[in-house]
N, C-alpha and C positions, 0 to 999 in steps of 0.2 A: 834493258827491260826484256821480259820474256818474249820469245818468238820473234826476235828481231834479227834480220839479216842485213848486213851492211857491206857494200862494195864501194871503195873509194880509190880511184886510180889516177895517178898523175900521168898524163899522156905525153910522151916525149916525142912522138911523131904525129903526123896528121893522118896516119893510115886508118885510124878508127873512123874518121870522117865527120864527127859531130861538131868540130870547131876547126876552122882552117883559115889561113890567110889567103885573101883574094886581092892581089895587088896591094893597095894601101889600106885595105879594110880587112876586118876579121868577121867571120860568120859563125855564129853559135846556133846549133840546130837542136831541137827537142828530141828526146829518144825515139819518137815515132816519125820524126822528120817533117812534121807539119808546121811547127812554129819556129821562126827564125829571127834572130837578132843580128843586125849588122852594125859593127862598130868601126868608126874611122876617125882620123884626125884631119880636120879641115882648117887650114890656116892656123895651126897650132891649138885648135880648140876641139874638144871631144864631141862627137855626134853619134847618135844611134838611130836605128830604124827597125821596124818590126813588120813581119809579113806572116800570113797564115796560108800555107799552100802557095798558090799563085796569086793570092790577093794581098796587095799592099795594105797594111793597116795603119802604120805610122811612118810617115816619110821623115828624112833626116831632121833630127830635133836637137835642141841645145841641152847642155848639161852644165852643172856647176853652181857656184854661189857668189854672192856679193857680200864682202865682209865690211866691218866698220872702217870708216876712213875711206870709203869708196874703193877699197882694194878688191880687185877682180880675181876671183878664184874659178874662172871659167875659160880662161885663155892663157896664151903664152906658155903652153905646156910642151914638153917633149915626152914621147913614149919611152919608158925605161924598161918595162918588162911585161910579158903576158904569161898566164898560166891556165891550162885547161884541165878540168877534172870531171869525172862522172860519179854519181852517187845513187845508190839504190838500197832502200831499206823498207821493211814493213814493220810498223810500230803499232802498239796496242793502246787505245784510249782507256783511261780509268772509267770514264762514262762518255757517252756520245751518241750521235746519230748513226755511227758505223764503228764497229769495234776495231777492225783492222784497217789501217790506212797505209797505202803505199806512197813513199816519198822518193820519187825517181826524177832526177834532173841532170842536165849537163851544165857545166859552169865555166865561165871565162872571167878571169881576174886581170884587170888592167892596172898597172902602176904608172902614174904620171908624176912629173916634177916640173915646176915652173923654171924657166930658163934664167930669169933675172929677179931682182928684188929680194924678197925673203926666201925665194926658191922653195916655196911650199910644195909638199908632197900631197897627192890625193890618189886614193885607190877607188876604183869602181868595180863592183862585183855584179856580174850578170848571171841569171839562171834561166834556162829554157826548160819548161815543163810541157807535157802533152796537153795540159789544160790552160796554159798561159805562159807569161813571162814576168820576170821581176828584175829589179836592179836596186842597189843601194850604194851610198857613198861611205867610205871609211877614211877619216882624216887621222893618220897615225901621229904619235908623238914625234915632234920635230927637234932639230938641233937647238933652235931658239924656242924656249918655252914661254908661252904667253896665253892670256885668256883669249878665247875665240868668241867674237860677237857676229853672228850671222844676221845680216840686214835683209837679205832676200835670197830665195832659191831661184835659179835661172832655168831650171828644168822645164822643157816644154814637151807637149804631146801633140805633134802635128798630124791630126787625123787626115788620112788620104781623102775621105769622103764624108759628107754630112750624114746625119742619121737622126733617129728619134731618140731623145734622151729623157729619162725619168729622174727628177732631181728635187732636192729641197735646198733652200737658201742657207748659206753660211752667214755668220755675223748678225744673227737675229736673236732677240731676247729669249725665245722659247727653245733655244738650242736645236735639238733634232725633231721637235714635236710639231711637224708641219705635214700637211697633205702634199703629195707628190704632184709636180707639174710635169706634163709631157710636152716637149717642144723640140724643134731642130737644135742640134748642137750649136749651130751658128747663132742661136738666140739665147744662149744660156746666161744666167746670172753667175755670180761667184757661188759655188755649190759645195756641199759636203760630199764626202765619199762614204760608202760606195756610190759611184755614179754609173748607172747602167744605160747602155746605148744599143739600139738595133740599127746597124749601119745599112746604107742603101744596098750593099752587096748581100745583105741578109745575115751577116755575122752578128752574134750577140757578144757584147763587150762589157766588162765591168772594171772600172778603175778604183783602186783602193790602196791601202798600205798595210804592212804586216810588221809585227815585232816592234812596236813603237815604244821606245825607252829613252828617257831623258832627251827628248827632242820635241819640237812643235808638231802638232797635227798638220797634215797637208789638206788644204781645200784646193779646188780647181777653179780658175777664172778663165773665161773665154776672152781672148785678147783680140783676135781678128780672124774672120772666117771660121774655119774649123780647128783653129789652134787653141789648145788649152795649156795653161801655165800653172805650175805649182805656186800656191799662195799660202805660205806658212802663217799660222795663227800667231799674232804677236803678243808679247808682254804689254802691260799698260804703258810702258815707256816707248813702245814701238820696235824694240829689238825683238827679233824673231827667235833666236836661240842663243843662249850664253852657256859656255862650257869652259873647262880648263884643259889645256894641253891637247886633247883629242876628242873626236866624236864619231859616232856611227849613226847614220840616219836610219829611219825605218825603211823597209823595202817598199819601193814604188811598184805596185802590182797591176797587172792587166790580165784578167781572166778572159779567155777566148773560147766561144762555143759556136757550133754550127746550128744549134737550136736552143730554145730557152731553157730546157731541162739541163743542158750541159753546164750552165752556170751554177745551178744548185748542186749538181753532182761533183763539183770541183772542190778540192781540199787544199788548194794552193796556198791560201792565206794561213791556214793552220800549219801546213808543212814548213812554212818559213819562220816559225817560232822555234825557240830552243826546246830541247827535250824536257820532260817532266823533272822538276827539282824536288817534288814533295813525296814521290813514291805513290803509295796507295793508301792515303790516310783514312782511318776508320770513320772519321766524322764527316767525310764527303760522300753523300749518298743522294741519288736522284729520288724525287718523291712528288706527290701531289699534296696540296694543302688547301684548307679553308682560311677565311680571314674575317675579322671585324674590320671591314674596309669598304665594300660596295655600299653598305647602308649609309656610310658617311658621305660618299660621293653623290648618292641620290637624294640626300637631305633627310633621311629617316633618323640618323644620328648625327652628332657633331664630333669633330676631332678634339674639341676642347671640353673642359670641365663645365658642368651646368646641367640643366633639366633634361636635355637630349643627349647627354654624354654617351659616346659609344663604348669607350674603354672603361668599363666598370667591372668589379669582381663578379657581380651577378651575371652580367652579359657574358663574361669570359667563361663562367661555368656552364651556361647554356650552350655556348658554341663548342666547348670541350665535350659535353655530353653528345651533341649532334655529330661531331667529328668521330668520336669513338663508335657511335652507333652505325655510322656509314663505313666503318672499317679503315679509315684513314688515320694518320698519326702525327700530323703537323698542323699548327694553327698560328696565324699571324694576327697580332693585335696592335693596330696603330693607335697612337695617342695615349699610350700607357704611362708616359713620363711627364714630368713637370715642364712647362714652357709653352704649351699650346694655347693660342689665343685666336679669336676670330680673324685676326690680321696676320696669322703666322706666315702666310705665303707671300707677303709683301716684300719688296726688295729693300730690306734693311738688316742690320746685324742682329738678328733675332737670337735670343738666349734660351737654349734648351738645357735641361739637366739630363744626363745619361745614366743616372743611378737612382734618382728620387722618383717614386711613384706619384702619379696624379691623385687628387682627392677621389675617393670612392674606388680606388684600385690598389690592390695589394699584390705586388709582383711575386713575392715569395709564396704566398698562399695559392695564387693561381698556378704557379709552376708545380707545386706539390699536388694540387688537385689534378692537374694534367697528367702527372706521372702515375697517379692512382688509376687513371683511365687509359694509360698507354698512349698519351698524346703529348708531344714535345712542342713547346713554344718556339716560334721563330722570333729572334730579337729584332728590334727596329730602332734605328738611329736616324732621325731627320735632323740634318745639320742646318737646314735653312741657308746653306752656302756660307755660314759663318764658321769658317774653318779655324779661325783663331780660338774660338770657344771650344770647338770640337777637339782640336789637338791637345788642349789642356786636360781634357777628360777621357781621351780615347783609351788609355791603358786601364783606367778605373772602370770604364764602361765595359770593355772587353773582359776584364777580370771578373766582373759581376756575372756576366753570362757564363763564363767557364765554371765558376763556383756553383751556379744553378743547374749546370748540365745542359745549357743551350748551345747548339752547334752550328746554327746559321744566323746570319744577321743581314737584314735588308737595310741599306744605307741610302738615304735620300739627299738630294742637293737642290731643292727648290730655290730659285733665284736666278736672275739673268746672268750674274757673274759671281765667281768665287770671291768671298770677302768683299763683295760689291765692287770689285776692281778688276779681276783677271778672268779671261775667258775660260770656260770649263775645258776647252780643247787646246789651250796653249800649253807651252812647256811646263808652266806652273801646275796646271791641272793634270797633265800626263804624269808628272812626278808624284803628285798627291795621291792619285788613284792607285798607282803602283805601290806606294808606301803603305797605304791602308791595307791593301791585299796581303802584302808580306807581314804586316803587323798582325792581321787576323790569323794567319797561319800559326803565329807564335802562341795564340790562345785557342788553338784547335777550332777555329771558326771558318766556315764556308761563307761566301759573300754573294749577294746579288745587289747590284747598284740600280738606283733610279736617278734620272737627270745626270747621267755620267759622261765620261769621255767615251768615244766610240770604241767598239771592240776591234782589236787587230790580231786576235788569235792567241792571246796570252793564256787562255785556258789550257793549252797544251803544256805550258811550262808550270803553271800554277792551277792544278785541277780544283782548288778550292774557289776559283772564279767561276761561279755557276752560270749566271745569266745577267742580263742588264736590260733596261728599258731602251733608251736611246732612240726613240721613235714615238709617233703618235699612237697611243694604245687605246685599250678598251674604255678607260675612264672618260675619254672625250665624248662617249655616247651618253654619259650620265648628265652632263651639264652644259653641253654645247650643241651646235647643229649636228655633231656626230661625224663619224667616218663613213664616207660613201661606199657603196658595195665594191667599187674598183680598188679601194685602198687595201683591202685584205688580200687581193690577188696581185698587188704590186709589191707589197712588203717582202715576200719570199725571194724576189728577184733583185731586191735593192738592199734595204737594211739587213735582212737576215743572211745575206751573203757574208757578212762580217762575223756572225756568230749568233749564239742563242739569244732569243728575245723574250722578255717578260711582257707578253701582251695582255696577260690576265684574262683568258677566255672563260667560257662556261656560264655566261649569262643566259639562262634558259627562258626567262621572262623577257623576251626581246622587246616587248612593248613597254617595259618598265612601268607597270601599273602603280607602283608605290612611289614613283619618282616625280621629278619636276614635269609640269604640263608641257607637252610638245616635244619631250626628249625621249629618244628610243634608240635601240640598236638597229642599224639599217641592214638587216639580214635576217635569215631564218634561224630557228632553234637548231635545225639539222646542220646548218653551217657552223654554229658554235661548237657542235660536237666534232665536226671535221677539223676544226682548228687544232685539236690535240694531236693530230697526225701531221697536218700541213705545216704548222708552226712548231719548229723544233726548240725545245728547252728541256733541260734535265729536271727543272722544277716547274710544275704547272699548277696554277691556282684554279680552284673552282670558285669563281668570283661572286656568284649570286647569293641571295638571301637563303638561309636554310629551308624555309618553307617552300621555295620554288623548286626544290629537288625531289619533291614527293611525286615523281612522274616516272613512267617506265623507262624513258631514255636515260635516266640516271645510271642504269646498269652499265651502259657503255663507258661512262666516266669512271665508274669503279674498276672496270676491266682494263682500260687503256693504260699501258705502262709509260714510263718516261725515260727508259734506258733501252737502247736498241742495238741489235747485232748487225743490222744492215738497213740501208735505205735506198730506194729506187724511185725516180720520177717517171711516171708512165706517160703522162702527156702534160703539156704546159704551153701557155702563151702569156707573155708579160701583160698584166693588167686585165686579162680575159678569164683564164681558168687555170686550174692546177689540180693534178691528181698524183698523190704521193702514197707509196706503201712502205711500211717499216716492219722489220721482224723483231719480235720481242727478244731481249737478251736472255730472259729466264725461262722461256718456253719455246715451243715450235710454232706458235701462233704468229700470224701476220695481221697487220691493221692497215686499213685504207682510209684516206681522207681525200675528198674531192670538193672543190669550191668553185663558184663562178661569180662574175660581176653581176650587174643588173640584168643581164640577158639570161633567160632560161635556155638550157641546151641539153642535148643528149650526147653522151660519150660512150664509146665502146672500148673496153680495156681487156687486154689479154691477161690471163691469170698464170702465165708461164713462170712467174716468180715463185710459185708454190712448189713444194716437193712433188716431183712427177710420180712418185711411188705412193703418194698418200691421198686420202680423201679429207675434205674439210667441210665444216658447217659454216656457211656464210651468214653471220648475224648482221642484218642490214638495217640501218637507221637512216631513213631518207625523207626528203620533203614529201608530205602527203600530196595526193592528187589535187591540183589546183592551188597549191601553196606557193607563195612567193613573198617578197618583202612586205607587201601591203594586203595580201589575202591569206588569212589564217597562218601567219608566219610561225606560230608555235606548234603547228600540227606536224608530228613526226610519225611516219609509217614504219612500223617495225615488222620485219619479215625474216624468215629463215629459208635457206635452200642449201642443198648439197652440191659441192663443186669440186672440180679437179683442175690440175695445172693446164690441161688441154682445152679448158673452157674459155669462152669469152663472156664478159658480163656487160650488160647495158646499164648505164647510170643516167638517171634522169634528174636534172637539177632545175629547181624553180629559179626565177629571177632572184639574185642575191642569196641563192640557196646552197645546199651542200648535201653530201652523203658521207656517212661514216660506217665502216664495216670491220667487224672482227672475223677473221678466218680462223676458226678453231679446229686444230688438227684432231681428227677422229682416230 
């Protein structure tokens, strides 16, 4: 890729000092010397430990696997070889929250072989970054070729001290769509990753995984005290991973920060993925879009055919006209195809067609009308988790989109299990979601998933992977008790550490006057504006009804981009507040988003991120005086002032409020 500098050196001596043998152990140190991994063999079993500066983070912990037949691949090893390397590159994202990303790490590779039995070989690769550490297992092809059945992973993470953890449960029917619980590590359930922890020493930690390919997702279970253990998501028959001849696990990652903002500023998960395989495809573009979607969730329309049907040719033309008038160019229409019924979301093998239009909807005519107005449709495939049905039609469905000039497809997977049998995040699901992504690229399609496998950074390898849901998003405000104010300032430090999220912001009528009685967004309109900066995604929906955008604050939604040259977090506390600034990729403008939980607060931010030689007009959209979640939540105060990089700006946030600012370079 352009502008890439790579240094990769095999160190033959310990003179460089980043990895060295200390007695019976080996120490790998990050480039800045702060993060350290210690590896040693204890009674012929591999152990590792992690520290940050003088603070122990993970005390000696187990490694390895249990194979079928109770064969132990965690002990009886001898160390055959070690190799140290260092790597430093700066690579360019096709799109992203930061255009240039540095990938700088030191690596230790350990080769092991068991002394007796099948004498199996196992390689462990460790990497130390300035923002965290990672390791993975590589099981190379052996002399005796056989199928590998992993029954358990024995990796543990023995945290030195307890701390406050933010988590959602694993093995639940709604996948990742839960509110976060905050509890001591010692009180954890079995949880999904990213798992974020504020340790008693003050360090901010996040456990996750990267580059998950043909393997089971890792959840974490608390076994005793502050020990966490890898819990691989099984197949329906209980086997965790099945492969032939060899396997490479995902990277087990630990991001380490001294403050909350450090976690968001980390690109460790992304860096651990393979480089771009698609180049810079013309069909992959960041954008904002409208949709015939929110009206269905609030009950104004239905997803299915009938009197209140949302996906009709007439409604589509109305929305296309509105999209064109507002200067946007993409529209999502859910329910356009045959198969939608009032019970479509139930856990059964629901049958959708991916080529046949619903009654009262003509896909070809709608596409042509959109083209005449400069509006492109976003394709939608709701599988209902019936992948048997979907796989029979996927080529035909994708080919139809390519023929019509559609370049993005949203793919949904409502249902507790895939094919009513397999977990979304088991090896079956991992392979399915990767297969669909690669298949989409064959038809010049970019993808965003709902009800998906979690993100592990594959957008670096496949930039047609735009975003995914994988969390409790905006829709829950339409028909449930909704998301509490703290939820939106927890997500950036948990779910969003894995990658872009499709939260579907932009509901300006936060009291949802046309919706179900008692349902509303638990935040202010200004907070909804701030989400476009605080919540990163290359595609951002303007989720509300068209009539609710006839307000002055709509200008911010027109202006705010979705592709960025740079991102900085100015202040942050997990579950409390967040202020993020991003520089537009296509101009010299910066944008700021600031959000708080239920507590109103005043923050002072330095504008030193601005060009020191320039003057800017700050276009400020803030909670009006006296505004919070329950007092005039839709009131937005719009003001302007001239600012420079040497200035400090006071931000006043109402309870559950926000502020959004465009800094326009003059």
